[in-house]
Backbone as JSON Lines, residues from 0, in Angstrom:
{"i":0,"aa":"M","n":[0.9,-1.21,0.0],"ca":[0.09,0.09,-0.02],"c":[0.79,1.17,0.01]}
{"i":1,"aa":"T","n":[0.54,2.15,-0.69],"ca":[1.15,3.4,-0.79],"c":[0.56,4.41,0.22]}
{"i":2,"aa":"E","n":[1.43,5.22,0.77],"ca":[0.99,6.26,1.74],"c":[0.51,7.45,0.91]}
{"i":3,"aa":"H","n":[-0.55,8.02,1.39],"ca":[-1.03,9.31,0.77],"c":[-0.21,10.5,1.35]}
{"i":4,"aa":"G","n":[0.37,11.32,0.49],"ca":[1.22,12.36,1.01],"c":[0.3,13.58,1.4]}
{"i":5,"aa":"S","n":[0.91,14.56,1.97],"ca":[0.13,15.69,2.33],"c":[-0.41,16.35,1.13]}
{"i":6,"aa":"H","n":[0.22,16.31,-0.02],"ca":[-0.31,16.94,-1.3],"c":[-1.64,16.26,-1.68]}
{"i":7,"aa":"D","n":[-1.93,14.95,-1.54],"ca":[-3.14,14.26,-1.83],"c":[-4.3,14.89,-0.88]}
{"i":8,"aa":"V","n":[-3.9,14.96,0.45],"ca":[-4.87,15.34,1.4],"c":[-5.26,16.8,1.13]}
{"i":9,"aa":"G","n":[-4.21,17.64,0.73],"ca":[-4.49,19.06,0.39],"c":[-5.51,19.25,-0.68]}
{"i":10,"aa":"I","n":[-5.44,18.3,-1.85],"ca":[-6.31,18.37,-2.85],"c":[-7.77,18.02,-2.38]}
{"i":11,"aa":"Y","n":[-7.83,17.09,-1.5],"ca":[-9.14,16.69,-0.96],"c":[-9.77,17.8,-0.17]}
{"i":12,"aa":"Y","n":[-9.07,18.52,0.59],"ca":[-9.48,19.74,1.39],"c":[-9.94,20.83,0.38]}
{"i":13,"aa":"K","n":[-9.12,20.99,-0.67],"ca":[-9.46,22.08,-1.64],"c":[-10.78,21.72,-2.3]}
{"i":14,"aa":"V","n":[-10.97,20.46,-2.68],"ca":[-12.21,20.09,-3.33],"c":[-13.42,20.17,-2.36]}
{"i":15,"aa":"F","n":[-13.14,19.84,-1.01],"ca":[-14.16,19.98,-0.08],"c":[-14.56,21.35,0.06]}
{"i":16,"aa":"G","n":[-13.57,22.24,0.06],"ca":[-13.84,23.75,0.23],"c":[-14.66,24.22,-1.0]}
{"i":17,"aa":"A","n":[-14.32,23.72,-2.19],"ca":[-15.07,24.14,-3.34],"c":[-16.56,23.69,-3.22]}
{"i":18,"aa":"L","n":[-16.72,22.46,-2.75],"ca":[-18.16,21.92,-2.62],"c":[-18.88,22.77,-1.71]}
{"i":19,"aa":"L","n":[-18.22,23.19,-0.58],"ca":[-18.86,24.05,0.42],"c":[-19.25,25.36,-0.27]}
{"i":20,"aa":"V","n":[-18.39,25.96,-0.99],"ca":[-18.62,27.16,-1.69],"c":[-19.81,27.11,-2.59]}
{"i":21,"aa":"F","n":[-19.74,26.05,-3.4],"ca":[-20.94,25.81,-4.38],"c":[-22.25,25.56,-3.59]}
{"i":22,"aa":"T","n":[-22.12,24.87,-2.4],"ca":[-23.37,24.75,-1.65],"c":[-23.93,26.17,-1.2]}
{"i":23,"aa":"V","n":[-23.0,27.02,-0.68],"ca":[-23.47,28.35,-0.28],"c":[-24.05,29.12,-1.51]}
{"i":24,"aa":"I","n":[-23.41,28.97,-2.68],"ca":[-23.93,29.61,-3.9],"c":[-25.29,29.03,-4.2]}
{"i":25,"aa":"T","n":[-25.49,27.75,-4.02],"ca":[-26.79,27.11,-4.34],"c":[-27.86,27.75,-3.43]}
{"i":26,"aa":"V","n":[-27.61,27.99,-2.17],"ca":[-28.55,28.53,-1.14],"c":[-28.71,29.99,-1.58]}
{"i":27,"aa":"A","n":[-27.75,30.75,-1.83],"ca":[-27.83,32.2,-2.22],"c":[-28.68,32.34,-3.47]}
{"i":28,"aa":"V","n":[-28.48,31.48,-4.53],"ca":[-29.31,31.58,-5.72],"c":[-30.73,31.26,-5.38]}
{"i":29,"aa":"N","n":[-30.99,30.34,-4.52],"ca":[-32.42,30.03,-4.17],"c":[-33.05,31.17,-3.54]}
{"i":30,"aa":"R","n":[-32.43,31.96,-2.8],"ca":[-33.03,33.21,-2.12],"c":[-33.22,34.38,-3.09]}
{"i":31,"aa":"V","n":[-32.62,34.35,-4.33],"ca":[-32.8,35.48,-5.32],"c":[-34.09,35.36,-6.0]}
{"i":32,"aa":"H","n":[-34.74,34.16,-6.1],"ca":[-36.02,33.97,-6.77],"c":[-35.91,34.27,-8.15]}
{"i":33,"aa":"L","n":[-35.13,33.6,-8.89],"ca":[-35.01,33.77,-10.38],"c":[-36.12,33.16,-11.05]}
{"i":34,"aa":"A","n":[-36.29,33.61,-12.38],"ca":[-37.36,32.94,-13.14],"c":[-37.1,31.47,-13.28]}
{"i":35,"aa":"I","n":[-38.08,30.68,-13.39],"ca":[-37.99,29.17,-13.33],"c":[-37.06,28.66,-14.33]}
{"i":36,"aa":"P","n":[-37.01,29.04,-15.64],"ca":[-35.98,28.51,-16.54],"c":[-34.52,28.86,-16.25]}
{"i":37,"aa":"L","n":[-34.35,30.07,-15.75],"ca":[-32.98,30.52,-15.33],"c":[-32.64,29.86,-14.07]}
{"i":38,"aa":"A","n":[-33.56,29.59,-13.17],"ca":[-33.3,29.03,-11.88],"c":[-32.83,27.52,-12.07]}
{"i":39,"aa":"V","n":[-33.57,26.87,-13.08],"ca":[-33.25,25.48,-13.34],"c":[-31.9,25.43,-13.98]}
{"i":40,"aa":"T","n":[-31.64,26.28,-14.91],"ca":[-30.38,26.32,-15.67],"c":[-29.22,26.5,-14.62]}
{"i":41,"aa":"V","n":[-29.3,27.51,-13.77],"ca":[-28.2,27.77,-12.8],"c":[-27.98,26.57,-11.82]}
{"i":42,"aa":"A","n":[-29.21,25.94,-11.36],"ca":[-29.11,24.78,-10.48],"c":[-28.41,23.67,-11.17]}
{"i":43,"aa":"L","n":[-28.74,23.33,-12.48],"ca":[-28.14,22.3,-13.11],"c":[-26.64,22.57,-13.33]}
{"i":44,"aa":"I","n":[-26.25,23.8,-13.63],"ca":[-24.77,24.1,-13.82],"c":[-24.08,23.86,-12.49]}
{"i":45,"aa":"I","n":[-24.7,24.31,-11.46],"ca":[-23.98,24.04,-10.05],"c":[-23.99,22.53,-9.83]}
{"i":46,"aa":"A","n":[-24.97,21.89,-10.0],"ca":[-25.09,20.45,-9.74],"c":[-23.97,19.71,-10.53]}
{"i":47,"aa":"V","n":[-23.99,20.08,-11.84],"ca":[-22.99,19.24,-12.69],"c":[-21.5,19.6,-12.25]}
{"i":48,"aa":"T","n":[-21.38,20.85,-11.81],"ca":[-19.96,21.27,-11.37],"c":[-19.63,20.49,-10.11]}
{"i":49,"aa":"K","n":[-20.58,20.42,-9.15],"ca":[-20.3,19.7,-7.92],"c":[-20.15,18.18,-8.14]}
{"i":50,"aa":"G","n":[-20.96,17.54,-8.99],"ca":[-20.89,16.16,-9.43],"c":[-19.57,15.84,-10.08]}
{"i":51,"aa":"S","n":[-19.15,16.79,-10.91],"ca":[-17.88,16.56,-11.61],"c":[-16.67,16.59,-10.58]}
{"i":52,"aa":"L","n":[-16.75,17.5,-9.63],"ca":[-15.69,17.5,-8.63],"c":[-15.68,16.25,-7.77]}
{"i":53,"aa":"V","n":[-16.86,15.78,-7.42],"ca":[-16.92,14.52,-6.58],"c":[-16.47,13.33,-7.42]}
{"i":54,"aa":"A","n":[-16.93,13.24,-8.61],"ca":[-16.48,12.09,-9.49],"c":[-15.01,12.14,-9.8]}
{"i":55,"aa":"S","n":[-14.53,13.35,-10.03],"ca":[-13.11,13.38,-10.55],"c":[-12.24,13.14,-9.34]}
{"i":56,"aa":"F","n":[-12.38,13.72,-8.21],"ca":[-11.46,13.62,-7.15],"c":[-11.66,12.49,-6.13]}
{"i":57,"aa":"F","n":[-12.93,12.49,-5.57],"ca":[-13.29,11.54,-4.54],"c":[-13.45,10.08,-5.11]}
{"i":58,"aa":"M","n":[-13.9,10.12,-6.39],"ca":[-14.08,8.68,-7.05],"c":[-12.94,8.43,-7.9]}
{"i":59,"aa":"H","n":[-11.81,9.25,-7.92],"ca":[-10.56,9.04,-8.63],"c":[-10.74,8.88,-10.12]}
{"i":60,"aa":"L","n":[-11.73,9.45,-10.74],"ca":[-11.86,9.31,-12.24],"c":[-10.9,10.24,-12.9]}
{"i":61,"aa":"I","n":[-10.34,11.25,-12.27],"ca":[-9.43,12.08,-12.93],"c":[-8.12,11.39,-13.41]}
{"i":62,"aa":"S","n":[-7.83,10.31,-12.74],"ca":[-6.58,9.53,-13.11],"c":[-6.88,8.32,-14.07]}
{"i":63,"aa":"E","n":[-8.16,8.18,-14.44],"ca":[-8.47,7.05,-15.27],"c":[-7.94,7.21,-16.69]}
{"i":64,"aa":"S","n":[-8.01,6.09,-17.44],"ca":[-7.57,6.12,-18.89],"c":[-8.71,6.72,-19.69]}
{"i":65,"aa":"N","n":[-8.45,6.92,-20.88],"ca":[-9.41,7.58,-21.88],"c":[-10.64,6.64,-22.11]}
{"i":66,"aa":"Q","n":[-10.43,5.28,-22.01],"ca":[-11.51,4.33,-22.15],"c":[-12.74,4.65,-21.24]}
{"i":67,"aa":"I","n":[-12.48,4.99,-20.03],"ca":[-13.59,5.34,-19.04],"c":[-14.33,6.58,-19.67]}
{"i":68,"aa":"Y","n":[-13.58,7.57,-20.18],"ca":[-14.23,8.79,-20.66],"c":[-15.2,8.4,-21.85]}
{"i":69,"aa":"R","n":[-14.76,7.55,-22.68],"ca":[-15.58,7.1,-23.85],"c":[-16.81,6.49,-23.4]}
{"i":70,"aa":"V","n":[-16.78,5.51,-22.33],"ca":[-17.9,4.99,-21.73],"c":[-18.84,5.99,-21.22]}
{"i":71,"aa":"L","n":[-18.29,6.85,-20.4],"ca":[-19.09,7.97,-19.8],"c":[-19.84,8.76,-20.77]}
{"i":72,"aa":"V","n":[-19.13,9.15,-21.94],"ca":[-19.78,10.0,-22.92],"c":[-20.87,9.18,-23.63]}
{"i":73,"aa":"L","n":[-20.69,7.93,-23.86],"ca":[-21.63,7.03,-24.51],"c":[-22.87,6.94,-23.57]}
{"i":74,"aa":"T","n":[-22.63,6.83,-22.22],"ca":[-23.76,6.7,-21.24],"c":[-24.54,8.01,-21.27]}
{"i":75,"aa":"A","n":[-23.89,9.16,-21.29],"ca":[-24.51,10.54,-21.34],"c":[-25.37,10.6,-22.61]}
{"i":76,"aa":"I","n":[-24.91,10.16,-23.73],"ca":[-25.66,10.25,-24.99],"c":[-26.99,9.41,-24.82]}
{"i":77,"aa":"F","n":[-26.79,8.19,-24.32],"ca":[-28.02,7.34,-24.21],"c":[-28.98,8.01,-23.24]}
{"i":78,"aa":"F","n":[-28.45,8.55,-22.1],"ca":[-29.29,9.24,-21.1],"c":[-30.13,10.32,-21.71]}
{"i":79,"aa":"F","n":[-29.39,11.26,-22.44],"ca":[-30.11,12.32,-23.11],"c":[-31.15,11.92,-24.14]}
{"i":80,"aa":"F","n":[-30.78,10.85,-24.93],"ca":[-31.7,10.3,-25.79],"c":[-32.98,9.8,-25.2]}
{"i":81,"aa":"L","n":[-32.82,9.06,-24.04],"ca":[-33.98,8.53,-23.41],"c":[-34.76,9.62,-22.58]}
{"i":82,"aa":"M","n":[-34.12,10.66,-22.14],"ca":[-34.87,11.72,-21.54],"c":[-35.72,12.48,-22.68]}
{"i":83,"aa":"F","n":[-35.22,12.64,-23.83],"ca":[-36.03,13.36,-24.88],"c":[-36.86,12.55,-25.77]}
{"i":84,"aa":"L","n":[-36.84,11.24,-25.58],"ca":[-37.58,10.29,-26.33],"c":[-39.14,10.57,-26.16]}
{"i":85,"aa":"P","n":[-39.69,10.86,-25.02],"ca":[-41.12,11.13,-24.9],"c":[-41.52,12.34,-25.72]}
{"i":86,"aa":"L","n":[-40.59,13.25,-25.96],"ca":[-40.91,14.44,-26.81],"c":[-41.26,14.13,-28.19]}
{"i":87,"aa":"L","n":[-40.86,13.03,-28.65],"ca":[-41.2,12.57,-30.04],"c":[-42.72,12.34,-30.11]}
{"i":88,"aa":"G","n":[-43.36,11.89,-29.1],"ca":[-44.76,11.65,-29.07],"c":[-45.56,12.98,-29.39]}
{"i":89,"aa":"L","n":[-45.02,14.11,-29.06],"ca":[-45.72,15.33,-29.31],"c":[-45.81,15.62,-30.72]}
{"i":90,"aa":"F","n":[-44.86,15.04,-31.55],"ca":[-44.82,15.43,-32.92],"c":[-45.4,14.28,-33.83]}
{"i":91,"aa":"S","n":[-45.85,13.24,-33.25],"ca":[-46.34,12.14,-34.02],"c":[-47.82,11.82,-33.6]}
{"i":92,"aa":"T","n":[-48.77,12.56,-34.08],"ca":[-50.13,12.41,-33.84],"c":[-50.78,11.5,-34.92]}
{"i":93,"aa":"P","n":[-51.42,10.41,-34.56],"ca":[-52.12,9.61,-35.53],"c":[-53.03,10.35,-36.34]}
{"i":94,"aa":"A","n":[-53.27,9.93,-37.64],"ca":[-54.25,10.57,-38.5],"c":[-55.62,10.44,-37.89]}
{"i":95,"aa":"G","n":[-56.42,11.47,-37.92],"ca":[-57.83,11.51,-37.55],"c":[-57.99,11.84,-36.09]}
{"i":96,"aa":"T","n":[-56.9,12.07,-35.4],"ca":[-57.05,12.37,-33.98],"c":[-56.72,13.79,-33.77]}
{"i":97,"aa":"E","n":[-57.25,14.4,-32.78],"ca":[-57.02,15.7,-32.36],"c":[-55.7,15.83,-31.57]}
{"i":98,"aa":"H","n":[-54.87,16.66,-31.86],"ca":[-53.57,16.9,-31.08],"c":[-53.79,17.92,-30.03]}
{"i":99,"aa":"R","n":[-53.59,17.5,-28.75],"ca":[-53.77,18.46,-27.67],"c":[-52.43,18.39,-26.9]}
{"i":100,"aa":"S","n":[-51.87,19.46,-26.55],"ca":[-50.7,19.56,-25.76],"c":[-50.87,18.97,-24.38]}
{"i":101,"aa":"P","n":[-49.89,18.2,-23.91],"ca":[-50.1,17.63,-22.56],"c":[-49.85,18.63,-21.51]}
{"i":102,"aa":"L","n":[-49.37,19.83,-21.85],"ca":[-49.22,20.82,-20.89],"c":[-50.41,21.68,-20.6]}
{"i":103,"aa":"T","n":[-51.47,21.64,-21.36],"ca":[-52.61,22.38,-21.17],"c":[-53.79,21.41,-20.69]}
{"i":104,"aa":"P","n":[-54.59,21.84,-19.72],"ca":[-55.69,21.01,-19.34],"c":[-56.74,20.8,-20.38]}
{"i":105,"aa":"A","n":[-57.32,19.65,-20.24],"ca":[-58.39,19.35,-21.25],"c":[-59.65,20.15,-20.77]}
{"i":106,"aa":"T","n":[-60.39,20.57,-21.82],"ca":[-61.64,21.35,-21.51],"c":[-62.77,20.4,-21.75]}
{"i":107,"aa":"H","n":[-63.54,20.16,-20.78],"ca":[-64.71,19.29,-20.73],"c":[-65.98,20.16,-20.67]}
{"i":108,"aa":"A","n":[-66.94,19.75,-21.45],"ca":[-68.21,20.34,-21.42],"c":[-69.01,19.87,-20.18]}
{"i":109,"aa":"T","n":[-69.61,20.72,-19.54],"ca":[-70.39,20.37,-18.36],"c":[-71.87,20.11,-18.66]}
{"i":110,"aa":"A","n":[-72.49,19.29,-17.95],"ca":[-73.92,18.96,-18.24],"c":[-74.87,20.19,-18.21]}
{"i":111,"aa":"E","n":[-74.5,21.13,-17.33],"ca":[-75.33,22.4,-17.26],"c":[-75.19,23.28,-18.47]}
{"i":112,"aa":"G","n":[-73.99,23.28,-19.0],"ca":[-73.69,24.15,-20.11],"c":[-74.17,23.77,-21.45]}
{"i":113,"aa":"H","n":[-74.3,22.44,-21.67],"ca":[-74.77,21.92,-22.97],"c":[-75.92,21.03,-22.86]}
{"i":114,"aa":"H","n":[-77.08,21.34,-23.35],"ca":[-78.29,20.56,-23.2],"c":[-78.65,19.92,-24.45]}
C-alpha cells in the first residue's frame, strides 16, 4: 500500500472547500427567486460542477484512462436520448385524432352548459 502524501490530502481539502462554496452559492441563488427556466439552468450548472468535482477527485476518475471517458460519454448520450424520447410523441399524432398539448388541461363540457 502506498501512503498518501500531504499533497493528496490538500487536494481533498480544496475540493471539499469548493463543494462548500458551491453549496453556499446554491442557497444564495435560491433566495434570489430567479425565473424558473433561469433557476433550473443555474441549479443544473451548479449540480454538474459539484458532481464533476466529486466524481473526478473523490471517485478518482481524474486519473483514469481515456476508455472510461468514452464509456461515460456514451452513457450520457443514451441518457439524453432516453430523456428526450417522450418528446417525439408530441410530434407524431395519428391521423384523424386531435392533437392536444399535454401541458394544457383538457376542456370538458359540463352537463349544465350543454343541453
